[in-house]
Steps between C-alpha positions, in 0.01 A plus 500: 500500500159561347270553800426373848186288513595245764802443720607230253610783275787573743784266597625505858806690378277756329289538812811583708626742232167687505511515883856635486389767250207586726738544795710745298191692394369562852619864516328561168174346622521719812547811290850569640661456158370577154613242248312531164591153367164467319471852361303492175332168586123465555327245721138401422307420819204275410304421814175320429457432874522743796850569626671750725852375585584315177379775263646790702836325563541427131424866421733624773775262389479622139496866596782473752712366210410791269242310289136575448174311543169476315210345688196312372306669781158381606398207286145644494625803308717301255414333168473172681136593583445534125600139449864547412687170543808457715697421186402832335570693822847342521569576135407864550701547821793310347527781245500772767743361753835325558380264776164397648395421856167321512253371759204298384228294673545207260770242571728466198422850372858622553645219290240572231603869509870415466420271207316793340757774566843587365596694815574325834198431728528498878229294667347709783264216592279276283193377694597234748806413290834678544644828632874483433583866561343468848719195555809700412423772753417229755836330442673838527328567834592154636862535391523848653386357834693174505798568272422193287213307355652161570350249741242713677179376657207690350139485608253591223164568662136581404360467150741260335237378250438822317805701611718550190771663715563177693474288187796681347691548826480136607671386178774761537568415865522130412773580247708647786453205734243652735275286717134589453213486748161550329251623759145537376140404558423172328285676244792725399786248482774543245386330173609134485693544178714776654578296816590197286727715283670650807570160649613363162763777502626391840313733728415408859130599523279479806125576469310608810200696624696611807663834423582598856677173568724563200637841595768429757734309264436725197746740338222659288121507554330607181136592559239537226150641478196275452402629157125542485515592131635156404199312646214409270292395808465758777408227750840339445666839566304548823624161627865609486487882543708601795653155543836636605562816702858570613546712817816625661452264796517204260863583433649466850680172417615604153867530401635852532588490130162375380325737259129532418411580143173568313444591134224743615231617517430349836150477644508359855759222470779711657393706802644856519680395819744307280601819316724626779678167559852431371350224282283718276637540143192544284519877446874475422403210270256728317774761447729227367252459213654813353866392518428141382296622204768759411754217475260290288416789266875557440562133435211452259592818310864393475633782714791424737487631858835665591696329781580842652160675529550828693346506850367853475481812287502514120632194313 
């Protein structure tokens, strides 16, 4: 496997294998067990856009496995401001590292980077395009809660137009037979080509502006932030800002097993009152970024995860 640019780079079987590896690596991610599977390996973190969870979880994942990390750092202090092209940056980092994690504001940049590099590239988000490593931690979180990915009813809510997390996740869920409810303001509907592709692959897709009316039958409610930075026109953003706000009292009719997820950061779309409910999974979801990315780093670097990872103490 060269890199992970979109979820199309993983078969369903490979997805489940990565999730199984992630499950075994949980004690390592928690720091209960030291397992230096990637000792001597170096990850290059290239983040051309702001990031907290993705960048830090990649770095934590690599270090928990005994590897090391070099960071591009603030783009303003890099050679990018001198006019260095993405191709030249990738060529340079390719020589320093064994694997690259990259986030870039331009859709398609991750594929361009993989085409330019000899080492594997992990797409940490390319504009409004794809975010496959987020999808893997999302699938891990869903499987943890429900025991399976098959046949669930999943509500994807908020910014479905620009939200790369839901673009990748919707395709993956369709592959496991999930029913999708796409709840968004009309201005932020899922792009037509994605909806058509989902239905062409057999998905049952319902589009609605009514989030609250979709909750009671859901197994998963996946909230997203209205992304001000993706809007060219601030007036358009103002029309939809704060469109959905989920409170604990909106969940009274929900299934006991329903979980609420969010790729974070949240603004005001999930009220803090939801945090203490049995449904909240978004902080656990953020932690799962470490374990999912550990499993992906191992896979892309050709390192097998032992089936008998110790549960505590030195490995």
